[in-house]
SEFIZA-3560 file (N, C-alpha, C; in Angstrom, 3 decimals):
REM SEFIZA-3560
<numar><xx>-14.458</xx><yy>-2.344</yy><zz>-1.043</zz><atom>N</atom></numar>
<numar><xx>-13.067</xx><yy>-2.679</yy><zz>-0.789</zz><atom>CA</atom></numar>
<numar><xx>-12.197</xx><yy>-2.034</yy><zz>-1.863</zz><atom>C</atom></numar>
<numar><xx>-11.010</xx><yy>-1.634</yy><zz>-1.495</zz><atom>N</atom></numar>
<numar><xx>-10.111</xx><yy>-0.976</yy><zz>-2.434</zz><atom>CA</atom></numar>
<numar><xx>-9.404</xx><yy>-2.006</yy><zz>-3.311</zz><atom>C</atom></numar>
<numar><xx>-8.919</xx><yy>-1.534</yy><zz>-4.443</zz><atom>N</atom></numar>
<numar><xx>-8.189</xx><yy>-2.402</yy><zz>-5.369</zz><atom>CA</atom></numar>
<numar><xx>-6.765</xx><yy>-2.592</yy><zz>-4.867</zz><atom>C</atom></numar>
<numar><xx>-6.407</xx><yy>-3.822</yy><zz>-4.593</zz><atom>N</atom></numar>
<numar><xx>-5.062</xx><yy>-4.116</yy><zz>-4.112</zz><atom>CA</atom></numar>
<numar><xx>-4.262</xx><yy>-4.856</yy><zz>-5.165</zz><atom>C</atom></numar>
<numar><xx>-2.957</xx><yy>-4.691</yy><zz>-5.095</zz><atom>N</atom></numar>
<numar><xx>-2.033</xx><yy>-5.404</yy><zz>-5.977</zz><atom>CA</atom></numar>
<numar><xx>-1.151</xx><yy>-6.277</yy><zz>-5.097</zz><atom>C</atom></numar>
<numar><xx>-0.427</xx><yy>-7.193</yy><zz>-5.709</zz><atom>N</atom></numar>
<numar><xx>0.425</xx><yy>-8.077</yy><zz>-4.914</zz><atom>CA</atom></numar>
<numar><xx>1.442</xx><yy>-7.307</yy><zz>-4.075</zz><atom>C</atom></numar>
<numar><xx>1.938</xx><yy>-6.199</yy><zz>-4.560</zz><atom>N</atom></numar>
<numar><xx>2.929</xx><yy>-5.462</yy><zz>-3.772</zz><atom>CA</atom></numar>
<numar><xx>2.309</xx><yy>-4.709</yy><zz>-2.590</zz><atom>C</atom></numar>
<numar><xx>1.000</xx><yy>-4.823</yy><zz>-2.396</zz><atom>N</atom></numar>
<numar><xx>0.322</xx><yy>-4.271</yy><zz>-1.225</zz><atom>CA</atom></numar>
<numar><xx>0.173</xx><yy>-5.317</yy><zz>-0.123</zz><atom>C</atom></numar>
<numar><xx>0.627</xx><yy>-6.534</yy><zz>-0.362</zz><atom>N</atom></numar>
<numar><xx>0.409</xx><yy>-7.662</yy><zz>0.544</zz><atom>CA</atom></numar>
<numar><xx>1.662</xx><yy>-7.995</yy><zz>1.366</zz><atom>C</atom></numar>
<numar><xx>1.462</xx><yy>-8.350</yy><zz>2.620</zz><atom>N</atom></numar>
<numar><xx>2.560</xx><yy>-8.756</yy><zz>3.505</zz><atom>CA</atom></numar>
<numar><xx>3.238</xx><yy>-10.040</yy><zz>3.029</zz><atom>C</atom></numar>
<numar><xx>2.539</xx><yy>-10.834</yy><zz>2.258</zz><atom>N</atom></numar>
<numar><xx>3.063</xx><yy>-12.125</yy><zz>1.802</zz><atom>CA</atom></numar>
<numar><xx>3.858</xx><yy>-12.025</yy><zz>0.509</zz><atom>C</atom></numar>
<numar><xx>4.085</xx><yy>-10.819</yy><zz>0.024</zz><atom>N</atom></numar>
<numar><xx>4.798</xx><yy>-10.596</yy><zz>-1.223</zz><atom>CA</atom></numar>
<numar><xx>6.274</xx><yy>-10.327</yy><zz>-0.964</zz><atom>C</atom></numar>
<numar><xx>7.134</xx><yy>-11.062</yy><zz>-1.643</zz><atom>N</atom></numar>
<numar><xx>8.586</xx><yy>-10.849</yy><zz>-1.558</zz><atom>CA</atom></numar>
<numar><xx>9.053</xx><yy>-10.348</yy><zz>-2.919</zz><atom>C</atom></numar>
<numar><xx>9.469</xx><yy>-9.092</yy><zz>-3.034</zz><atom>N</atom></numar>
<numar><xx>9.895</xx><yy>-8.574</yy><zz>-4.337</zz><atom>CA</atom></numar>
<numar><xx>11.165</xx><yy>-9.254</yy><zz>-4.841</zz><atom>C</atom></numar>
<numar><xx>11.173</xx><yy>-9.519</yy><zz>-6.139</zz><atom>N</atom></numar>
<numar><xx>12.349</xx><yy>-10.092</yy><zz>-6.803</zz><atom>CA</atom></numar>
<numar><xx>13.006</xx><yy>-9.017</yy><zz>-7.666</zz><atom>C</atom></numar>
<numar><xx>12.180</xx><yy>-8.293</yy><zz>-8.406</zz><atom>N</atom></numar>
<numar><xx>12.649</xx><yy>-7.160</yy><zz>-9.198</zz><atom>CA</atom></numar>
<numar><xx>11.488</xx><yy>-6.179</yy><zz>-9.341</zz><atom>C</atom></numar>
<numar><xx>11.580</xx><yy>-5.237</yy><zz>-10.273</zz><atom>N</atom></numar>
<numar><xx>10.550</xx><yy>-4.206</yy><zz>-10.392</zz><atom>CA</atom></numar>
<numar><xx>9.231</xx><yy>-4.722</yy><zz>-10.952</zz><atom>C</atom></numar>
<numar><xx>9.200</xx><yy>-5.914</yy><zz>-11.499</zz><atom>N</atom></numar>
<numar><xx>7.985</xx><yy>-6.421</yy><zz>-12.142</zz><atom>CA</atom></numar>
<numar><xx>7.360</xx><yy>-7.633</yy><zz>-11.464</zz><atom>C</atom></numar>
<numar><xx>8.129</xx><yy>-8.340</yy><zz>-10.659</zz><atom>N</atom></numar>
<numar><xx>7.589</xx><yy>-9.582</yy><zz>-10.098</zz><atom>CA</atom></numar>
<numar><xx>8.143</xx><yy>-9.869</yy><zz>-8.715</zz><atom>C</atom></numar>
<numar><xx>7.536</xx><yy>-10.876</yy><zz>-8.081</zz><atom>N</atom></numar>
<numar><xx>7.971</xx><yy>-11.299</yy><zz>-6.770</zz><atom>CA</atom></numar>
<numar><xx>7.470</xx><yy>-12.700</yy><zz>-6.484</zz><atom>C</atom></numar>
<numar><xx>7.659</xx><yy>-13.130</yy><zz>-5.262</zz><atom>N</atom></numar>
<numar><xx>7.246</xx><yy>-14.468</yy><zz>-4.855</zz><atom>CA</atom></numar>
<numar><xx>6.212</xx><yy>-14.333</yy><zz>-3.743</zz><atom>C</atom></numar>
<numar><xx>5.151</xx><yy>-15.123</yy><zz>-3.851</zz><atom>N</atom></numar>
<numar><xx>4.141</xx><yy>-15.179</yy><zz>-2.795</zz><atom>CA</atom></numar>
<numar><xx>4.648</xx><yy>-16.134</yy><zz>-1.716</zz><atom>C</atom></numar>
<numar><xx>4.733</xx><yy>-15.659</yy><zz>-0.467</zz><atom>N</atom></numar>
<numar><xx>5.215</xx><yy>-16.503</yy><zz>0.626</zz><atom>CA</atom></numar>
<numar><xx>4.272</xx><yy>-17.661</yy><zz>0.924</zz><atom>C</atom></numar>
<numar><xx>2.997</xx><yy>-17.513</yy><zz>0.577</zz><atom>N</atom></numar>
<numar><xx>2.032</xx><yy>-18.566</yy><zz>0.871</zz><atom>CA</atom></numar>
<numar><xx>2.094</xx><yy>-19.716</yy><zz>-0.128</zz><atom>C</atom></numar>
<numar><xx>2.292</xx><yy>-19.373</yy><zz>-1.405</zz><atom>N</atom></numar>
<numar><xx>2.271</xx><yy>-20.398</yy><zz>-2.448</zz><atom>CA</atom></numar>
<numar><xx>3.650</xx><yy>-20.718</yy><zz>-3.012</zz><atom>C</atom></numar>
<numar><xx>4.635</xx><yy>-19.881</yy><zz>-2.707</zz><atom>N</atom></numar>
<numar><xx>5.991</xx><yy>-19.996</yy><zz>-3.273</zz><atom>CA</atom></numar>
<numar><xx>5.991</xx><yy>-19.884</yy><zz>-4.792</zz><atom>C</atom></numar>
<numar><xx>4.986</xx><yy>-19.237</yy><zz>-5.347</zz><atom>N</atom></numar>
<numar><xx>4.892</xx><yy>-19.045</yy><zz>-6.796</zz><atom>CA</atom></numar>
<numar><xx>5.332</xx><yy>-17.634</yy><zz>-7.162</zz><atom>C</atom></numar>
<numar><xx>5.826</xx><yy>-17.506</yy><zz>-8.379</zz><atom>N</atom></numar>
<numar><xx>6.191</xx><yy>-16.211</yy><zz>-8.932</zz><atom>CA</atom></numar>
<numar><xx>4.910</xx><yy>-15.478</yy><zz>-9.323</zz><atom>C</atom></numar>
<numar><xx>4.767</xx><yy>-14.224</yy><zz>-8.899</zz><atom>N</atom></numar>
<numar><xx>3.585</xx><yy>-13.424</yy><zz>-9.222</zz><atom>CA</atom></numar>
<numar><xx>4.035</xx><yy>-12.061</yy><zz>-9.741</zz><atom>C</atom></numar>
<numar><xx>3.248</xx><yy>-11.493</yy><zz>-10.630</zz><atom>N</atom></numar>
<numar><xx>3.520</xx><yy>-10.155</yy><zz>-11.136</zz><atom>CA</atom></numar>
<numar><xx>3.030</xx><yy>-9.130</yy><zz>-10.114</zz><atom>C</atom></numar>
<numar><xx>3.767</xx><yy>-8.064</yy><zz>-9.933</zz><atom>N</atom></numar>
<numar><xx>3.460</xx><yy>-7.056</yy><zz>-8.924</zz><atom>CA</atom></numar>
<numar><xx>2.072</xx><yy>-6.453</yy><zz>-9.092</zz><atom>C</atom></numar>
<numar><xx>1.692</xx><yy>-6.124</yy><zz>-10.309</zz><atom>N</atom></numar>
<numar><xx>0.456</xx><yy>-5.376</yy><zz>-10.521</zz><atom>CA</atom></numar>
<numar><xx>-0.771</xx><yy>-6.246</yy><zz>-10.789</zz><atom>C</atom></numar>
<numar><xx>-0.717</xx><yy>-7.526</yy><zz>-10.456</zz><atom>N</atom></numar>
<numar><xx>-1.882</xx><yy>-8.384</yy><zz>-10.636</zz><atom>CA</atom></numar>
<numar><xx>-2.726</xx><yy>-8.382</yy><zz>-9.364</zz><atom>C</atom></numar>
<numar><xx>-4.021</xx><yy>-8.690</yy><zz>-9.489</zz><atom>N</atom></numar>
<numar><xx>-4.911</xx><yy>-8.698</yy><zz>-8.311</zz><atom>CA</atom></numar>
<numar><xx>-4.462</xx><yy>-9.723</yy><zz>-7.268</zz><atom>C</atom></numar>
<numar><xx>-4.782</xx><yy>-9.441</yy><zz>-6.026</zz><atom>N</atom></numar>
<numar><xx>-4.380</xx><yy>-10.307</yy><zz>-4.917</zz><atom>CA</atom></numar>
<numar><xx>-5.345</xx><yy>-11.478</yy><zz>-4.738</zz><atom>C</atom></numar>
<numar><xx>-4.892</xx><yy>-12.451</yy><zz>-3.978</zz><atom>N</atom></numar>
<numar><xx>-5.723</xx><yy>-13.615</yy><zz>-3.660</zz><atom>CA</atom></numar>
<numar><xx>-6.551</xx><yy>-13.312</yy><zz>-2.405</zz><atom>C</atom></numar>
<numar><xx>-7.486</xx><yy>-14.192</yy><zz>-2.054</zz><atom>N</atom></numar>
<numar><xx>-8.308</xx><yy>-13.974</yy><zz>-0.848</zz><atom>CA</atom></numar>
<numar><xx>-7.503</xx><yy>-13.981</yy><zz>0.458</zz><atom>C</atom></numar>
<numar><xx>-6.284</xx><yy>-14.464</yy><zz>0.434</zz><atom>N</atom></numar>
<numar><xx>-5.445</xx><yy>-14.524</yy><zz>1.629</zz><atom>CA</atom></numar>
<numar><xx>-4.605</xx><yy>-13.258</yy><zz>1.825</zz><atom>C</atom></numar>
<numar><xx>-4.888</xx><yy>-12.226</yy><zz>1.078</zz><atom>N</atom></numar>
<numar><xx>-4.109</xx><yy>-10.986</yy><zz>1.144</zz><atom>CA</atom></numar>
<numar><xx>-4.148</xx><yy>-10.376</yy><zz>2.542</zz><atom>C</atom></numar>
<numar><xx>-2.993</xx><yy>-9.940</yy><zz>2.985</zz><atom>N</atom></numar>
<numar><xx>-2.859</xx><yy>-9.218</yy><zz>4.239</zz><atom>CA</atom></numar>
<numar><xx>-2.196</xx><yy>-7.886</yy><zz>3.897</zz><atom>C</atom></numar>
<numar><xx>-2.997</xx><yy>-6.851</yy><zz>3.757</zz><atom>N</atom></numar>
<numar><xx>-2.506</xx><yy>-5.558</yy><zz>3.288</zz><atom>CA</atom></numar>
<numar><xx>-1.542</xx><yy>-4.916</yy><zz>4.283</zz><atom>C</atom></numar>
<numar><xx>-0.491</xx><yy>-4.290</yy><zz>3.735</zz><atom>N</atom></numar>
<numar><xx>0.477</xx><yy>-3.573</yy><zz>4.565</zz><atom>CA</atom></numar>
<numar><xx>0.080</xx><yy>-2.102</yy><zz>4.628</zz><atom>C</atom></numar>
<numar><xx>0.472</xx><yy>-1.392</yy><zz>5.678</zz><atom>N</atom></numar>
<numar><xx>0.170</xx><yy>0.029</yy><zz>5.747</zz><atom>CA</atom></numar>
<numar><xx>0.993</xx><yy>0.816</yy><zz>4.721</zz><atom>C</atom></numar>
<numar><xx>0.304</xx><yy>1.574</yy><zz>3.907</zz><atom>N</atom></numar>
<numar><xx>0.931</xx><yy>2.469</yy><zz>2.929</zz><atom>CA</atom></numar>
<numar><xx>0.196</xx><yy>3.798</yy><zz>2.981</zz><atom>C</atom></numar>
<numar><xx>0.847</xx><yy>4.848</yy><zz>2.548</zz><atom>N</atom></numar>
<numar><xx>0.230</xx><yy>6.173</yy><zz>2.573</zz><atom>CA</atom></numar>
<numar><xx>-1.121</xx><yy>6.199</yy><zz>1.863</zz><atom>C</atom></numar>
<numar><xx>-1.251</xx><yy>5.484</yy><zz>0.751</zz><atom>N</atom></numar>
<numar><xx>-2.508</xx><yy>5.506</yy><zz>0.002</zz><atom>CA</atom></numar>
<numar><xx>-3.675</xx><yy>4.912</yy><zz>0.793</zz><atom>C</atom></numar>
<numar><xx>-3.391</xx><yy>4.161</yy><zz>1.859</zz><atom>N</atom></numar>
<numar><xx>-4.436</xx><yy>3.578</yy><zz>2.695</zz><atom>CA</atom></numar>
<numar><xx>-4.711</xx><yy>4.412</yy><zz>3.938</zz><atom>C</atom></numar>
<numar><xx>-4.068</xx><yy>5.572</yy><zz>4.050</zz><atom>N</atom></numar>
<numar><xx>-4.178</xx><yy>6.409</yy><zz>5.238</zz><atom>CA</atom></numar>
<numar><xx>-5.187</xx><yy>7.537</yy><zz>5.013</zz><atom>C</atom></numar>
<numar><xx>-5.979</xx><yy>7.816</yy><zz>6.036</zz><atom>N</atom></numar>
<numar><xx>-6.967</xx><yy>8.894</yy><zz>5.917</zz><atom>CA</atom></numar>
<numar><xx>-6.304</xx><yy>10.275</yy><zz>5.921</zz><atom>C</atom></numar>
<numar><xx>-5.035</xx><yy>10.364</yy><zz>6.290</zz><atom>N</atom></numar>
<numar><xx>-4.301</xx><yy>11.631</yy><zz>6.246</zz><atom>CA</atom></numar>
<numar><xx>-3.706</xx><yy>11.926</yy><zz>4.875</zz><atom>C</atom></numar>
<numar><xx>-3.781</xx><yy>10.963</yy><zz>3.955</zz><atom>N</atom></numar>
<numar><xx>-3.198</xx><yy>11.132</yy><zz>2.623</zz><atom>CA</atom></numar>
<numar><xx>-4.206</xx><yy>11.793</yy><zz>1.688</zz><atom>C</atom></numar>
<numar><xx>-3.755</xx><yy>12.820</yy><zz>0.984</zz><atom>N</atom></numar>
<numar><xx>-4.576</xx><yy>13.501</yy><zz>-0.022</zz><atom>CA</atom></numar>
<numar><xx>-3.844</xx><yy>13.424</yy><zz>-1.355</zz><atom>C</atom></numar>
<numar><xx>-4.469</xx><yy>12.789</yy><zz>-2.324</zz><atom>N</atom></numar>
<numar><xx>-3.861</xx><yy>12.656</yy><zz>-3.646</zz><atom>CA</atom></numar>
<numar><xx>-3.669</xx><yy>14.033</yy><zz>-4.273</zz><atom>C</atom></numar>
<numar><xx>-2.578</xx><yy>14.182</yy><zz>-4.987</zz><atom>N</atom></numar>
<numar><xx>-2.286</xx><yy>15.447</yy><zz>-5.653</zz><atom>CA</atom></numar>
<numar><xx>-2.637</xx><yy>15.396</yy><zz>-7.131</zz><atom>C</atom></numar>
<numar><xx>-2.263</xx><yy>16.432</yy><zz>-7.847</zz><atom>N</atom></numar>
<numar><xx>-2.523</xx><yy>16.494</yy><zz>-9.285</zz><atom>CA</atom></numar>
<numar><xx>-1.549</xx><yy>15.617</yy><zz>-10.065</zz><atom>C</atom></numar>
<numar><xx>-0.343</xx><yy>15.430</yy><zz>-9.531</zz><atom>N</atom></numar>
<numar><xx>0.656</xx><yy>14.581</yy><zz>-10.169</zz><atom>CA</atom></numar>
<numar><xx>0.358</xx><yy>13.125</yy><zz>-9.820</zz><atom>C</atom></numar>
<numar><xx>0.329</xx><yy>12.238</yy><zz>-10.814</zz><atom>N</atom></numar>
<numar><xx>0.050</xx><yy>10.827</yy><zz>-10.527</zz><atom>CA</atom></numar>
<numar><xx>1.031</xx><yy>10.250</yy><zz>-9.507</zz><atom>C</atom></numar>
<numar><xx>0.500</xx><yy>9.484</yy><zz>-8.582</zz><atom>N</atom></numar>
<numar><xx>1.257</xx><yy>8.764</yy><zz>-7.565</zz><atom>CA</atom></numar>
<numar><xx>1.842</xx><yy>9.645</yy><zz>-6.464</zz><atom>C</atom></numar>
<numar><xx>1.645</xx><yy>10.942</yy><zz>-6.527</zz><atom>N</atom></numar>
<numar><xx>2.133</xx><yy>11.846</yy><zz>-5.483</zz><atom>CA</atom></numar>
<numar><xx>0.963</xx><yy>12.507</yy><zz>-4.781</zz><atom>C</atom></numar>
<numar><xx>1.149</xx><yy>12.768</yy><zz>-3.510</zz><atom>N</atom></numar>
<numar><xx>0.107</xx><yy>13.429</yy><zz>-2.747</zz><atom>CA</atom></numar>
<numar><xx>0.709</xx><yy>14.160</yy><zz>-1.568</zz><atom>C</atom></numar>
<numar><xx>-0.143</xx><yy>14.470</yy><zz>-0.605</zz><atom>N</atom></numar>
<numar><xx>0.282</xx><yy>15.247</yy><zz>0.549</zz><atom>CA</atom></numar>
<numar><xx>-0.191</xx><yy>14.572</yy><zz>1.826</zz><atom>C</atom></numar>
<numar><xx>0.672</xx><yy>14.557</yy><zz>2.837</zz><atom>N</atom></numar>
<numar><xx>0.309</xx><yy>14.033</yy><zz>4.144</zz><atom>CA</atom></numar>
<numar><xx>-0.288</xx><yy>15.183</yy><zz>4.945</zz><atom>C</atom></numar>
<numar><xx>-1.554</xx><yy>15.059</yy><zz>5.287</zz><atom>N</atom></numar>
<numar><xx>-2.258</xx><yy>16.117</yy><zz>6.012</zz><atom>CA</atom></numar>
<numar><xx>-2.114</xx><yy>15.981</yy><zz>7.528</zz><atom>C</atom></numar>
<numar><xx>-1.345</xx><yy>14.978</yy><zz>7.996</zz><atom>N</atom></numar>
<numar><xx>-1.154</xx><yy>14.790</yy><zz>9.436</zz><atom>CA</atom></numar>
<numar><xx>-0.334</xx><yy>15.930</yy><zz>10.041</zz><atom>C</atom></numar>
<numar><xx>0.501</xx><yy>16.558</yy><zz>9.232</zz><atom>N</atom></numar>
<numar><xx>1.330</xx><yy>17.664</yy><zz>9.688</zz><atom>CA</atom></numar>
<numar><xx>0.741</xx><yy>18.990</yy><zz>9.208</zz><atom>C</atom></numar>
<numar><xx>0.897</xx><yy>20.018</yy><zz>9.989</zz><atom>N</atom></numar>
<numar><xx>0.430</xx><yy>21.337</yy><zz>9.570</zz><atom>CA</atom></numar>
<numar><xx>1.200</xx><yy>21.845</yy><zz>8.354</zz><atom>C</atom></numar>
<numar><xx>2.430</xx><yy>21.347</yy><zz>8.185</zz><atom>N</atom></numar>
<numar><xx>3.261</xx><yy>21.757</yy><zz>7.055</zz><atom>CA</atom></numar>
<numar><xx>2.824</xx><yy>21.086</yy><zz>5.755</zz><atom>C</atom></numar>
<numar><xx>2.101</xx><yy>19.986</yy><zz>5.834</zz><atom>N</atom></numar>
<numar><xx>1.612</xx><yy>19.311</yy><zz>4.635</zz><atom>CA</atom></numar>
<numar><xx>2.714</xx><yy>18.762</yy><zz>3.755</zz><atom>C</atom></numar>
<numar><xx>3.495</xx><yy>17.850</yy><zz>4.266</zz><atom>N</atom></numar>
<numar><xx>4.591</xx><yy>17.268</yy><zz>3.500</zz><atom>CA</atom></numar>
<numar><xx>4.077</xx><yy>16.441</yy><zz>2.330</zz><atom>C</atom></numar>
<numar><xx>4.787</xx><yy>16.464</yy><zz>1.206</zz><atom>N</atom></numar>
<numar><xx>4.407</xx><yy>15.630</yy><zz>0.070</zz><atom>CA</atom></numar>
<numar><xx>4.920</xx><yy>14.219</yy><zz>0.304</zz><atom>C</atom></numar>
<numar><xx>4.254</xx><yy>13.279</yy><zz>-0.290</zz><atom>N</atom></numar>
<numar><xx>4.633</xx><yy>11.882</yy><zz>-0.185</zz><atom>CA</atom></numar>
<numar><xx>4.122</xx><yy>11.138</yy><zz>-1.408</zz><atom>C</atom></numar>
<numar><xx>4.619</xx><yy>9.951</yy><zz>-1.641</zz><atom>N</atom></numar>
<numar><xx>4.064</xx><yy>9.165</yy><zz>-2.730</zz><atom>CA</atom></numar>
<numar><xx>3.167</xx><yy>8.085</yy><zz>-2.142</zz><atom>C</atom></numar>
<numar><xx>2.154</xx><yy>7.696</yy><zz>-2.894</zz><atom>N</atom></numar>
<numar><xx>1.096</xx><yy>6.836</yy><zz>-2.369</zz><atom>CA</atom></numar>
<numar><xx>1.552</xx><yy>5.449</yy><zz>-1.938</zz><atom>C</atom></numar>
<numar><xx>2.590</xx><yy>4.909</yy><zz>-2.537</zz><atom>N</atom></numar>
<numar><xx>3.044</xx><yy>3.566</yy><zz>-2.194</zz><atom>CA</atom></numar>
<numar><xx>4.104</xx><yy>3.534</yy><zz>-1.089</zz><atom>C</atom></numar>
<numar><xx>4.356</xx><yy>4.664</yy><zz>-0.447</zz><atom>N</atom></numar>
<numar><xx>5.319</xx><yy>4.691</yy><zz>0.642</zz><atom>CA</atom></numar>
<numar><xx>4.809</xx><yy>3.817</yy><zz>1.789</zz><atom>C</atom></numar>
<numar><xx>5.635</xx><yy>2.893</yy><zz>2.254</zz><atom>N</atom></numar>
<numar><xx>5.251</xx><yy>2.014</yy><zz>3.354</zz><atom>CA</atom></numar>
<numar><xx>5.240</xx><yy>2.814</yy><zz>4.648</zz><atom>C</atom></numar>
<numar><xx>4.201</xx><yy>2.604</yy><zz>5.443</zz><atom>N</atom></numar>
<numar><xx>3.992</xx><yy>3.417</yy><zz>6.639</zz><atom>CA</atom></numar>
<numar><xx>4.053</xx><yy>2.605</yy><zz>7.936</zz><atom>C</atom></numar>
<numar><xx>4.895</xx><yy>1.586</yy><zz>7.966</zz><atom>N</atom></numar>
<numar><xx>5.017</xx><yy>0.753</yy><zz>9.166</zz><atom>CA</atom></numar>
<numar><xx>5.395</xx><yy>1.565</yy><zz>10.393</zz><atom>C</atom></numar>
<numar><xx>6.283</xx><yy>2.544</yy><zz>10.223</zz><atom>N</atom></numar>
<numar><xx>6.801</xx><yy>3.315</yy><zz>11.350</zz><atom>CA</atom></numar>
<numar><xx>6.118</xx><yy>4.662</yy><zz>11.536</zz><atom>C</atom></numar>
<numar><xx>5.123</xx><yy>4.958</yy><zz>10.730</zz><atom>N</atom></numar>
<numar><xx>4.462</xx><yy>6.267</yy><zz>10.813</zz><atom>CA</atom></numar>
<numar><xx>3.535</xx><yy>6.331</yy><zz>12.027</zz><atom>C</atom></numar>
<numar><xx>3.784</xx><yy>7.286</yy><zz>12.899</zz><atom>N</atom></numar>
<numar><xx>2.958</xx><yy>7.462</yy><zz>14.095</zz><atom>CA</atom></numar>
<numar><xx>1.592</xx><yy>8.038</yy><zz>13.773</zz><atom>C</atom></numar>
<numar><xx>1.467</xx><yy>8.674</yy><zz>12.610</zz><atom>N</atom></numar>
<numar><xx>0.214</xx><yy>9.320</yy><zz>12.235</zz><atom>CA</atom></numar>
<numar><xx>-0.648</xx><yy>8.482</yy><zz>11.290</zz><atom>C</atom></numar>
<numar><xx>-0.237</xx><yy>7.244</yy><zz>11.011</zz><atom>N</atom></numar>
<numar><xx>-1.014</xx><yy>6.399</yy><zz>10.099</zz><atom>CA</atom></numar>
<numar><xx>-2.393</xx><yy>6.143</yy><zz>10.694</zz><atom>C</atom></numar>
<numar><xx>-3.410</xx><yy>6.507</yy><zz>9.944</zz><atom>N</atom></numar>
<numar><xx>-4.805</xx><yy>6.307</yy><zz>10.346</zz><atom>CA</atom></numar>
<numar><xx>-5.511</xx><yy>5.614</yy><zz>9.181</zz><atom>C</atom></numar>
<numar><xx>-5.701</xx><yy>4.324</yy><zz>9.307</zz><atom>N</atom></numar>
<numar><xx>-6.223</xx><yy>3.522</yy><zz>8.207</zz><atom>CA</atom></numar>
<numar><xx>-7.608</xx><yy>3.958</yy><zz>7.763</zz><atom>C</atom></numar>
<numar><xx>-7.787</xx><yy>4.011</yy><zz>6.440</zz><atom>N</atom></numar>
<numar><xx>-9.103</xx><yy>4.252</yy><zz>5.864</zz><atom>CA</atom></numar>
<numar><xx>-9.962</xx><yy>3.016</yy><zz>6.085</zz><atom>C</atom></numar>
<numar><xx>-11.264</xx><yy>3.172</yy><zz>6.018</zz><atom>N</atom></numar>
<numar><xx>-12.187</xx><yy>2.061</yy><zz>6.220</zz><atom>CA</atom></numar>
<numar><xx>-11.907</xx><yy>0.926</yy><zz>5.232</zz><atom>C</atom></numar>
<numar><xx>-11.628</xx><yy>1.250</yy><zz>3.973</zz><atom>N</atom></numar>
<numar><xx>-11.369</xx><yy>0.228</yy><zz>2.958</zz><atom>CA</atom></numar>
<numar><xx>-10.166</xx><yy>-0.630</yy><zz>3.321</zz><atom>C</atom></numar>
<numar><xx>-9.167</xx><yy>0.002</yy><zz>3.919</zz><atom>N</atom></numar>
<numar><xx>-7.944</xx><yy>-0.709</yy><zz>4.308</zz><atom>CA</atom></numar>
<numar><xx>-8.225</xx><yy>-1.686</yy><zz>5.440</zz><atom>C</atom></numar>
<numar><xx>-9.007</xx><yy>-1.267</yy><zz>6.423</zz><atom>N</atom></numar>
<numar><xx>-9.261</xx><yy>-2.123</yy><zz>7.571</zz><atom>CA</atom></numar>
<numar><xx>-10.138</xx><yy>-3.317</yy><zz>7.211</zz><atom>C</atom></numar>
<numar><xx>-10.850</xx><yy>-3.263</yy><zz>6.092</zz><atom>N</atom></numar>
<numar><xx>-11.679</xx><yy>-4.386</yy><zz>5.665</zz><atom>CA</atom></numar>
<numar><xx>-10.840</xx><yy>-5.502</yy><zz>5.076</zz><atom>C</atom></numar>
<numar><xx>-9.589</xx><yy>-5.209</yy><zz>4.690</zz><atom>N</atom></numar>
<numar><xx>-8.702</xx><yy>-6.204</yy><zz>4.099</zz><atom>CA</atom></numar>
<numar><xx>-7.811</xx><yy>-6.753</yy><zz>5.193</zz><atom>C</atom></numar>
<numar><xx>-7.864</xx><yy>-8.015</yy><zz>5.439</zz><atom>N</atom></numar>
<numar><xx>-7.050</xx><yy>-8.631</yy><zz>6.490</zz><atom>CA</atom></numar>
<numar><xx>-5.896</xx><yy>-9.390</yy><zz>5.908</zz><atom>C</atom></numar>
//
């Protein structure tokens, strides 16, 4: 299973750049802390099999297009028609 953070979860409500509120517990949580067993991962580029990490941290390339557009790994992909979840992503409900 892949390493998830609170900002990868559907139950996370951002408050600022460092913290947010968990919708399940109504508690304040830090963005970069590990998730609970109730995590429901959201689609992001880093969870897509079309995403290829680049040399620059947090940036990569979307291989779904022949043009190979660059993207950042935490971009939310709710509306992406080419999102193809990696196996690790589908194991997280």
